[in-house]
C-alpha positions as CSV (number, residue, x, y, z in Angstrom):
1,M,0.0,0.0,0.0
2,R,1.3,3.4,-1.0
3,G,1.3,6.5,1.4
4,P,0.1,7.0,4.9
5,N,-2.8,5.0,6.3
6,S,-2.7,5.0,10.1
7,V,-6.3,4.0,10.7
8,P,-6.0,0.3,10.3
9,W,-2.2,-0.1,10.5
10,G,-1.1,2.1,13.4
11,S,0.6,5.4,13.9
12,Q,3.9,4.3,12.3
13,A,2.2,3.7,8.9
14,I,3.3,7.0,7.5
15,G,5.1,6.0,4.3
16,G,3.3,2.9,3.1
17,V,2.6,-0.6,4.3
18,V,3.8,-4.0,3.3
19,N,1.6,-6.7,4.8
20,I,3.3,-10.2,4.8
21,I,1.2,-13.2,5.6
22,T,2.8,-16.6,6.0
23,A,1.0,-19.8,5.2
24,A,-0.5,-21.6,8.1
25,P,0.6,-25.2,8.8
26,T,-1.5,-27.8,7.1
27,E,-2.5,-31.3,8.3
28,G,0.3,-33.8,8.6
29,M,4.0,-33.1,8.6
30,Q,6.0,-31.1,6.1
31,A,9.8,-30.3,5.9
32,R,11.8,-28.1,3.7
33,A,15.5,-27.1,3.4
34,N,17.5,-24.7,1.3
35,A,21.2,-24.2,0.7
36,E,22.9,-21.5,-1.4
37,Y,26.4,-20.4,-2.2
38,G,27.7,-17.5,-4.3
39,Y,29.7,-14.4,-4.8
40,A,31.9,-13.1,-1.9
41,D,31.9,-16.5,-0.3
42,S,28.3,-16.0,0.5
43,M,26.5,-19.0,2.2
44,F,22.9,-19.3,3.2
45,A,21.2,-22.3,4.6
46,S,17.8,-22.8,6.2
47,A,15.6,-25.7,7.3
48,G,12.2,-26.0,8.7
49,V,9.4,-28.3,9.7
50,S,5.7,-27.6,10.1
51,G,2.6,-29.6,10.7
52,K,-0.9,-29.9,12.2
53,S,-2.6,-32.7,14.1
54,G,-6.1,-32.0,15.2
55,P,-6.3,-28.8,17.3
56,V,-2.5,-28.3,17.5
57,S,-0.4,-26.8,14.7
58,G,3.2,-25.5,14.7
59,S,6.3,-24.7,12.7
60,L,10.0,-24.2,13.4
61,T,12.6,-22.8,11.1
62,G,16.3,-22.0,11.5
63,G,18.7,-20.3,9.2
64,Y,22.3,-19.1,8.8
65,L,23.7,-16.4,6.5
66,K,27.3,-15.4,6.0
67,T,29.1,-13.3,3.4
68,D,32.5,-11.6,3.0
69,G,30.6,-8.7,1.5
70,I,32.0,-5.7,-0.2
71,S,33.5,-2.4,1.1
72,S,30.8,-0.2,2.6
73,A,32.8,2.7,1.5
74,A,32.7,3.2,-2.3
75,S,36.4,4.2,-2.3
76,G,37.4,1.4,0.0
77,T,39.2,-1.9,-0.6
78,E,38.5,-3.7,2.7
79,R,35.5,-6.0,2.5
80,D,32.8,-5.6,5.1
81,G,31.3,-8.9,5.9
82,Y,28.0,-10.0,7.5
83,R,26.9,-13.0,9.6
84,Q,23.5,-13.9,11.0
85,Y,21.9,-16.9,12.5
86,G,18.3,-17.0,13.6
87,A,15.2,-19.0,14.2
88,T,11.4,-18.5,14.1
89,G,8.7,-20.6,15.6
90,R,4.9,-20.8,15.7
91,L,2.4,-22.7,17.8
92,G,-1.4,-22.8,17.5
93,V,-3.9,-24.5,19.8
94,E,-7.6,-24.6,19.2
95,F,-9.3,-25.2,22.6
96,A,-12.8,-25.3,21.0
97,P,-14.2,-24.5,17.5
98,G,-13.3,-20.8,17.0
99,I,-11.4,-20.4,20.3
100,G,-7.7,-20.7,20.4
101,L,-4.1,-19.6,21.3
102,D,-1.5,-18.4,18.8
103,L,2.2,-18.0,19.8
104,R,5.0,-16.8,17.5
105,G,8.6,-15.9,18.1
106,Y,11.7,-14.8,16.2
107,F,15.3,-14.5,17.3
108,A,18.4,-13.4,15.4
109,D,22.0,-12.8,16.2
110,S,24.1,-10.8,13.7
111,K,27.5,-9.3,13.2
112,V,28.2,-6.7,10.5
113,E,31.5,-5.0,9.6
114,I,31.1,-1.3,9.0
115,D,33.1,1.6,7.6
116,D,32.9,4.5,10.0
117,G,36.0,6.3,9.0
118,F,34.5,9.7,8.2
119,N,35.7,13.2,7.3
120,P,33.1,15.7,8.7
121,E,34.3,18.4,6.3
122,T,34.0,16.4,3.1
123,F,31.4,13.9,4.3
124,V,33.4,11.0,2.7
125,V,33.2,7.6,4.3
126,A,36.4,5.5,4.4
127,D,37.6,2.0,5.4
128,S,37.8,1.1,9.0
129,L,38.0,-2.0,11.2
130,A,34.8,-1.2,13.1
131,Y,31.9,-3.7,13.5
132,G,28.6,-4.0,15.2
133,T,26.6,-6.8,16.8
134,T,22.8,-7.0,17.1
135,Q,20.5,-9.4,19.0
136,E,16.8,-9.2,18.1
137,L,13.9,-10.9,19.8
138,Y,10.3,-10.6,18.7
139,G,7.3,-12.3,20.2
140,Y,3.5,-12.5,19.8
141,A,0.9,-14.1,22.0
142,G,-2.7,-13.9,21.1
143,L,-6.1,-15.4,22.0
144,H,-9.0,-15.4,19.5
145,A,-12.6,-16.1,20.1
146,N,-15.0,-16.3,17.1
147,F,-18.7,-16.4,17.6
148,A,-22.0,-16.4,15.6
149,D,-20.6,-18.7,12.8
150,G,-17.7,-16.4,12.3
151,R,-19.7,-13.2,12.2
152,F,-18.2,-11.8,15.4
153,N,-14.5,-12.4,15.7
154,N,-12.4,-11.2,18.7
155,R,-8.6,-11.1,19.3
156,V,-6.5,-10.0,22.2
157,A,-2.7,-10.0,21.9
158,F,0.6,-9.0,23.4
159,T,3.7,-8.3,21.2
160,I,7.2,-7.5,22.2
161,A,10.3,-6.3,20.3
162,D,13.7,-6.3,22.1
163,I,16.8,-5.1,20.3
164,N,20.4,-4.9,21.7
165,R,23.1,-3.2,19.5
166,D,26.8,-2.8,20.3
167,N,29.4,-1.2,18.0
168,F,33.1,-1.7,18.4
169,S,36.0,0.4,17.0
170,Q,37.9,-2.7,16.0
171,P,38.3,-6.4,16.9
172,G,39.2,-6.4,20.6
173,G,38.7,-2.6,20.8
174,D,36.5,-0.4,22.9
175,V,32.7,-0.2,22.6
176,S,31.9,2.9,20.6
177,F,28.1,2.7,20.8
178,I,25.5,0.7,22.7
179,G,21.8,0.7,22.1
180,R,19.0,-1.0,24.0
181,G,15.5,-0.7,22.8
182,R,12.2,-2.4,23.7
183,S,8.6,-2.0,22.8
184,E,5.6,-3.8,24.3
185,R,2.1,-3.6,22.8
186,Y,-1.2,-4.8,24.1
187,E,-4.2,-4.8,21.8
188,Y,-7.8,-5.9,21.3
189,Q,-9.6,-6.1,17.9
190,G,-13.2,-6.9,17.2
191,D,-14.5,-7.8,13.7
192,F,-18.3,-7.8,13.5
193,R,-20.4,-8.6,10.3
194,P,-24.1,-8.0,11.1
195,L,-24.9,-8.4,7.4
196,D,-23.1,-9.9,4.5
197,E,-22.8,-6.5,3.0
198,V,-21.6,-4.7,6.2
199,R,-18.5,-5.2,8.3
200,V,-17.4,-3.3,11.4
201,V,-13.8,-3.5,12.7
202,A,-12.7,-1.7,15.9
203,G,-9.9,-1.9,18.3
204,V,-7.8,-0.4,21.1
205,E,-4.0,-0.6,21.5
206,R,-1.4,0.5,24.0
207,E,2.3,0.6,23.2
208,N,5.1,1.2,25.7
209,S,8.7,1.9,24.5
210,R,12.0,2.5,26.1
211,F,15.6,3.3,25.0
212,N,19.0,3.3,26.6
213,D,22.4,4.2,25.0
214,G,24.4,4.1,28.3
215,F,24.0,7.8,28.8
216,T,20.3,8.5,28.3
217,F,17.4,6.4,29.6
218,A,14.0,7.3,28.1
219,D,10.6,5.9,27.8
220,T,7.2,6.8,26.4
221,G,3.8,5.4,25.4
222,I,0.9,5.8,23.1
223,T,-2.7,4.7,23.5
224,S,-4.8,4.3,20.3
225,V,-8.4,3.6,19.4
226,Y,-9.8,3.0,15.9
227,G,-12.8,1.9,13.9
228,Q,-13.6,1.0,10.3
229,L,-16.8,0.5,8.5
230,I,-16.7,-1.6,5.3
231,V,-19.9,-1.8,3.2
232,K,-20.7,-3.5,-0.1
233,P,-23.9,-1.9,-1.4
234,L,-23.4,-3.6,-4.7
235,D,-21.6,-6.8,-5.7
236,I,-19.2,-4.7,-7.8
237,L,-18.6,-1.9,-5.2
238,T,-16.8,-1.9,-1.9
239,I,-16.5,1.3,0.3
240,T,-14.4,1.6,3.4
241,G,-14.1,4.5,5.9
242,G,-12.3,4.8,9.2
243,V,-11.1,7.0,12.0
244,R,-8.2,6.6,14.5
245,N,-7.1,8.6,17.6
246,D,-3.5,8.3,18.9
247,D,-2.8,9.8,22.3
248,H,0.9,10.1,22.8
249,E,2.4,10.7,26.2
250,D,4.8,13.4,24.9
251,F,3.1,14.7,21.7
252,G,-0.6,14.7,22.7
253,S,-3.7,13.5,20.8
254,H,-3.9,13.2,17.1
255,T,-6.9,12.0,15.0
256,T,-6.5,10.6,11.5
257,F,-9.1,9.6,8.9
258,G,-9.0,7.2,5.9
259,A,-11.4,6.1,3.2
260,N,-11.2,4.0,0.0
261,A,-13.5,2.7,-2.7
262,A,-13.2,0.0,-5.4
263,L,-15.6,-0.5,-8.3
264,A,-15.1,-3.7,-10.3
265,L,-17.1,-3.6,-13.5
266,R,-18.1,-6.7,-15.4
267,T,-16.2,-5.3,-18.4
268,G,-12.9,-6.1,-16.7
269,T,-12.5,-2.5,-15.5
270,T,-11.5,-1.8,-11.9
271,I,-11.6,1.8,-10.6
272,R,-10.0,2.5,-7.2
273,A,-9.7,5.7,-5.1
274,S,-8.3,6.2,-1.6
275,Y,-7.6,8.9,0.9
276,G,-5.3,8.3,3.9
277,E,-3.8,10.3,6.8
278,G,-0.8,9.4,9.0
279,F,0.7,10.5,12.3
280,K,4.2,9.5,13.4
281,A,5.8,10.6,16.6
282,P,9.7,10.8,16.7
283,T,11.2,7.6,18.0
284,L,13.2,7.6,21.2
285,Y,16.4,7.1,19.1
286,Q,15.6,10.1,16.9
287,L,15.1,12.2,20.1
288,F,17.7,11.1,22.5
289,S,20.6,9.3,20.7
290,A,23.9,10.9,19.7
291,Y,22.2,12.0,16.5
292,G,18.9,12.9,18.2
293,N,17.1,16.2,18.3
294,R,14.8,16.8,21.3
295,D,13.0,19.6,19.5
296,L,11.6,17.3,16.8
297,D,7.9,17.6,16.0
298,P,5.7,14.7,15.0
299,E,5.4,14.0,11.3
300,T,1.9,14.1,9.7
301,A,0.9,13.3,6.2
302,R,-2.1,12.9,3.9
303,N,-2.3,11.1,0.6
304,F,-5.0,10.5,-2.0
305,D,-4.8,8.4,-5.2
306,I,-7.1,7.3,-8.0
307,G,-6.4,4.6,-10.5
308,I,-8.0,2.4,-13.1
309,E,-7.1,-1.1,-14.3
310,Q,-8.4,-2.9,-17.4
311,A,-8.3,-6.5,-18.3
312,F,-8.3,-7.7,-21.9
313,L,-8.4,-10.9,-23.8
314,G,-9.7,-13.2,-21.1
315,D,-7.4,-11.6,-18.4
316,R,-4.3,-12.3,-20.5
317,V,-3.5,-8.6,-20.6
318,R,-3.9,-6.2,-17.7
319,A,-3.0,-2.5,-17.9
320,G,-3.3,0.1,-15.2
321,V,-2.5,3.7,-14.3
322,T,-2.6,5.5,-10.9
323,Y,-2.2,9.1,-9.9
324,F,-1.2,9.9,-6.3
325,N,-0.6,13.1,-4.3
326,R,1.0,13.4,-0.9
327,R,1.5,16.3,1.5
328,T,3.7,16.0,4.5
329,R,4.3,18.3,7.5
330,N,7.4,18.1,9.7
331,Q,8.8,15.2,7.8
332,I,11.5,13.6,10.0
333,D,14.8,13.2,8.1
334,F,18.5,12.8,8.8
335,R,20.8,15.5,7.5
336,N,24.5,16.3,7.4
337,C,26.0,19.2,9.3
338,S,28.4,21.5,7.4
339,P,31.4,23.0,9.2
340,T,29.7,26.4,9.1
341,E,26.6,25.1,10.8
342,Q,28.7,23.3,13.4
343,A,30.3,26.6,14.3
344,T,27.1,28.7,14.3
345,A,25.8,29.4,17.8
346,G,22.3,28.1,18.4
347,S,22.4,25.7,15.4
348,I,21.2,22.2,16.1
349,C,24.5,21.1,14.4
350,V,26.7,22.4,17.1
351,D,28.8,19.5,18.3
352,R,27.1,17.3,15.7
353,P,29.9,16.6,13.1
354,F,28.2,13.4,11.9
355,G,24.7,14.8,11.3
356,V,21.4,15.1,13.2
357,Y,17.7,14.3,12.8
358,D,15.6,17.3,11.8
359,N,12.2,18.2,10.5
360,V,11.4,19.3,7.0
361,A,8.5,21.7,7.7
362,R,6.6,21.0,4.5
363,A,7.1,18.5,1.7
364,E,5.1,17.4,-1.3
365,A,5.1,14.5,-3.7
366,D,2.9,13.6,-6.6
367,G,3.2,11.4,-9.5
368,V,1.8,8.7,-11.8
369,E,2.4,5.0,-12.1
370,F,1.7,2.7,-15.1
371,T,1.6,-1.1,-14.9
372,L,1.3,-3.7,-17.6
373,A,1.0,-7.5,-17.3
374,L,0.9,-9.9,-20.3
375,R,0.4,-13.6,-20.5
376,P,0.3,-14.4,-24.2
377,V,0.7,-18.1,-23.5
378,D,0.3,-20.0,-20.2
379,A,4.1,-20.5,-19.9
380,L,5.1,-16.9,-20.4
381,T,4.5,-14.0,-18.1
382,L,5.6,-10.4,-18.8
383,T,5.2,-7.5,-16.4
384,A,6.4,-3.9,-16.6
385,N,5.9,-0.7,-14.6
386,Y,6.9,2.9,-14.8
387,S,6.7,5.6,-12.1
388,Y,7.2,9.3,-12.4
389,I,7.4,11.1,-9.0
390,H,7.9,14.8,-8.4
391,T,9.0,15.7,-4.9
392,E,9.6,19.1,-3.5
393,N,10.8,20.7,-0.3
394,R,8.2,23.4,0.5
395,A,9.8,24.6,3.8
396,I,10.8,28.3,3.8
397,G,14.5,28.5,3.7
398,A,17.6,27.8,1.6
399,N,16.2,24.5,0.3
400,F,12.8,25.7,-0.7
401,G,11.8,24.3,-4.1
402,N,14.5,21.6,-4.1
403,D,13.9,17.9,-4.7
404,L,13.7,15.8,-1.7
405,A,17.0,13.8,-1.1
406,R,17.4,10.4,-2.7
407,R,14.0,10.5,-4.5
408,P,14.6,9.7,-8.2
409,K,11.9,11.2,-10.5
410,Q,11.7,8.2,-12.8
411,T,11.9,4.4,-12.1
412,A,10.9,1.5,-14.3
413,S,11.3,-2.3,-14.4
414,V,10.5,-5.1,-16.8
415,N,10.2,-8.8,-15.8
416,A,9.9,-11.9,-18.0
417,D,9.5,-15.5,-16.9
418,Y,9.0,-18.6,-19.0
419,R,8.4,-22.2,-17.9
420,F,9.3,-25.0,-20.3
421,V,7.2,-28.2,-20.5
422,F,10.0,-30.3,-18.9
423,G,10.0,-28.1,-15.8
424,L,12.8,-25.6,-16.3
425,S,11.9,-22.0,-15.4
426,V,13.9,-19.0,-16.6
427,G,13.5,-15.3,-16.1
428,G,15.0,-11.9,-16.2
429,T,14.5,-8.5,-14.7
430,V,15.7,-5.1,-15.8
431,T,15.4,-2.1,-13.4
432,M,16.1,1.5,-14.4
433,V,16.4,4.3,-11.9
434,G,16.8,8.0,-12.8
435,D,19.0,10.7,-11.4
436,S,18.5,12.1,-7.9
437,F,20.3,14.2,-5.3
438,D,22.0,12.9,-2.2
439,D,21.4,16.0,-0.1
440,A,18.6,18.5,0.7
441,G,20.7,21.3,-0.9
442,N,20.7,19.4,-4.2
443,T,24.5,19.9,-4.5
444,V,25.5,16.2,-4.7
445,R,24.0,14.3,-7.7
446,L,23.4,10.6,-7.7
447,D,23.5,9.4,-11.3
448,G,20.8,7.1,-12.6
449,Y,21.6,3.5,-13.4
450,A,20.2,0.3,-14.9
451,L,20.4,-3.2,-13.4
452,A,19.8,-6.5,-15.1
453,G,19.4,-9.9,-13.5
454,I,18.7,-13.4,-14.8
455,R,17.4,-16.5,-12.9
456,A,16.6,-20.2,-13.5
457,E,15.2,-23.1,-11.6
458,M,15.1,-26.8,-12.6
459,P,13.2,-29.4,-10.6
460,I,15.0,-32.7,-10.4
461,N,11.9,-34.4,-9.0
462,D,8.9,-33.4,-6.9
463,R,11.1,-32.9,-3.9
464,I,14.4,-31.4,-5.1
465,A,15.0,-28.4,-7.3
466,L,18.2,-26.6,-8.4
467,Y,18.3,-22.9,-8.9
468,G,20.7,-20.0,-9.7
469,R,20.7,-16.3,-10.4
470,V,23.0,-13.6,-11.6
471,D,22.4,-10.1,-10.1
472,N,23.7,-6.9,-11.8
473,L,24.5,-8.8,-15.0
474,T,26.4,-5.9,-16.6
475,D,28.5,-5.1,-13.5
476,A,27.1,-1.6,-13.4
477,R,28.7,0.8,-10.9
478,Y,26.2,3.0,-9.1
479,E,25.5,4.6,-5.7
480,T,22.2,5.0,-3.9
481,V,23.9,7.0,-1.1
482,A,26.9,9.1,-2.0
483,G,30.1,7.5,-0.9
484,Y,28.7,4.1,-0.2
485,G,29.3,1.0,-2.4
486,N,26.9,-1.5,-3.9
487,Y,27.4,-5.0,-5.3
488,G,28.7,-5.5,-8.8
489,R,28.0,-8.6,-10.8
490,A,27.2,-11.5,-8.4
491,A,26.2,-15.1,-9.1
492,Y,24.5,-17.5,-6.7
493,G,23.3,-21.1,-6.9
494,G,21.5,-23.4,-4.6
495,V,19.2,-26.4,-4.0
496,R,15.8,-26.6,-2.5
497,L,14.3,-29.7,-0.8
498,R,10.6,-30.2,0.2
499,L,9.2,-33.3,2.0
500,K,5.5,-33.9,2.6
């Protein structure tokens, strides 16, 4: 989903939402495994089991990733590697029809080598021996109770996120940074369908957060209530409207609204329109860390879009176009501090040689997106999209009228996939990104680039498949952030195993 939509997704849904739903375990026992090796001595392996027996279902997956990497600094020669191992698990128990318990957990331990050699006058990053470690723990515990043949569904849940970060100047060296963060959320959601054509969703949430970097200890909280009404007056028309109030301990009460409609005509035409608002309070890290700014204001935004999609030739061709418009106030961004700003009394950049979080008082973005999907034969799928986005800093000051940093005006991609009758699948992707600027002052240009990749997968039998891919096929040199490197041509291959 594009743009802000705080009503159903929470106060942090300010820049868009990606909703990922994993498949629930099915009856019986299943197992899968995957192993991959490639460029920069990269290795990835994972294995998992899942299953269901009567009222009990569960899954457990473990994984390991390691790579020598590339230099984080574009001008560097020393590789910056990465290592992570982790596990995720899920357990579900149905105590009675429609009443059950859902437990989920995720843990990861990682180490990343970083380049933090930095000249505050030129803003050029350089090689260093620094590295950081991170331990992450996420948990979810929920109870659901569904009544009236599924017309009245209830859920109460508790979620936790706990992250510990430590940076070191070099192997065996001193700790240069520590970060301890935790959030705990309690929530209730009710979903009531009094009629087939009417659905009401409402809920209440409470989230508590805390932060500690060894010098500053801070905590805050936010209480939220929301409601949505979804109606289907016609088989071809769905209308949704909602409202949400977020009451933040430090930034007060904010109310946001959202609405959307979709009309699916029998001619294969679908017309969509939506309006959404968002509210995001600064995080404790943005306020109190070494890069923090205690004078930050909360970010608010509103967005509307309208689009049309048309299917042709028995759904073998789909074409669509969408226009969107976004307005943001007090956009929270990270910016560099020039030597002049660092020496100016009263500036937020005093004693901040490595940058600081700041608000962009007003910002705008609008644009259009075109999509095309073709399936001329069952074995061949072609997709393409093109976006033109105009962004502008509307805050009074030196950067008024400038493009927002790192927002290319034009992006496009083309995908092609083909499956042969004997099982082999091949595909390719070309992505094109236009020029942009690395800074709010529009003084450092990031050149556009084009990336190509190819992929293939061959099943050996119904349990084993071999696959491979080559990223950045033409070995293009490009930067998405000035001074930082990106991977050149890289090839990977692996094997997948599935047991049922």
